[in-house]
N, C-alpha and C positions, 0 to 999 in steps of 0.2 A: 390761311387759317380761317378767314372769314367765311369761305364756302363750307367748311366743316361745321362751324358754329351755326350757320344758317340751316344746314341740313338737319342737324340734331335738334335745333330749336323748333323747327317746323314739325318734324316727325314725332317728337316727344311732347310737344306743346309746353315747352319750358323757355323761360326768358334768359337767353345767354347773350353775351357781347364779346366781340373779339378783343375788347379792351381788358377783359378779365385774364388773370393768369391761368395757366393750365390747371393748377390745383383748384382754383375757384370754379372753373368750368366743371371739373370732375365732381366737386361737392354739389353743385346744382343738379348735375345729371343724377348723381346718387340719391339726392333728396326726391327727385321726380320718380325715379325707379322705385324707391321705397314706397311712395304714395301708391303707385300703380300695383306693386306687389301686394299691398295690403287691401286695396280697394277693388282692383280688377286684374288679377294675375293673367287671365287669358288675353286681355288687351296688351299687357306687358310683353307676353310671348309673341304676340302679333307684331308689336313694334320691333322686337329683336329680329324677327324674320324680315320685316320690311327694311330694316337697317343692314340686312345681310350679314348678321353675326352667325357664324357657323354653329350648328347644334352641338357638334363634337367639342368645340371650344367651351361652350356653355357648360356642358356636362363635366368636362375635365376640370374646369375652373371651380365649379361647385364642390367637386370631390376633394380638390387639393388646396384651395385658397384658404388662408387663415382669416381673410377679411369677411365681413358679413356679405350676404348675397347681393344686396343692392349696390354695395361698393364694387364688388367683383363685376357685376353687370355694367356699371358705369365705366370701368376700365376697358371692358371688352368693347363697348359701344364706341368709346373714344378712339381706341386703337384701330378698330375696323374702319372708322371713317377716315382716319389719317392714311391707312393703307389704300382706301378707295381713291382718295385725292391724289396720292402719289402715282397710282396706276393710271389715272386719267391724264396726268401730266406726261408720264412716260410714253403712253401710247396715243397721245393726242393726234387726231386726224384732222386735216383741213377739210372744210366743207366741199362736197362734190359740186362741181360747176354745173349749173343748170338745174339744181335741185332746190334752189331757194324758194321759200314759200312766202 
C-alpha cells in the first residue's frame, strides 16, 4: 500500500500516509481533486492521464455515479493505482543480468 500512497501523493501533490485508513486516503484525494477541478481543471485532467485512469471510465463514472465528481475521481484514481500495483506484482520481472547501471 505504501507504493500506491507514494505514487498518488507525488502525482497529485497531496500529503498522504500509509498509516491512514483507505477512507481517510480517499477523503484526502477527493479534497485535492476538488481543489484542482475548481482551480485548474486542465491540470486535473492531466493528472488523471498521468495516473493512467481510462477516459472511458471517467466518462462512464460521471454519467452514472450518484457521488460528486471529485469523489468519483478519487475512487477512480485509488482503484486504478491498486490495479497497477497488483499488475506489477503479478508480472514482476527479475533484472536482466548485465544491464545494471
